[in-house]
Phi, psi and omega in degrees: 000126178275140175231172186309316186264014178139226184246141175231131177231157170252131180212179177228156179294143179242145175289137178217088188065231178270004182249183175234150180233151175248110179291134179245133180287164178302319180300317180294315179300316180294316181298325180276347182076024180269147173252158174303142181064021178292126173294135181229159172250131179245124179243132179250125181208128178052042177075013180239149174256135175239121183247125178228161175299138184298332182261016183284156177300321180300311182298317179295318179297319179295320179295317178297316179299319179293321178295317179296319181299315181287323182289322186246031183304314181295320179297315179297322178297317180294320180293331182285345181286000000 
């Protein structure tokens, strides 16, 4: 089913050894620009999964942001006042 921001599918988690897998259709893989065996970064926030290419600018930016947030937490709190 196509939606405004891309493709949306309903699927279910599959058992894969002791883990779970989310099967992705060819259309979803193409829309996301993923290749088979593509390294990905998975971020979990507010009950949602966000999957990006591991080498993407977004993933690198988020990692830098998290490091800055932990390193300068007190500074950010003071600046927010």
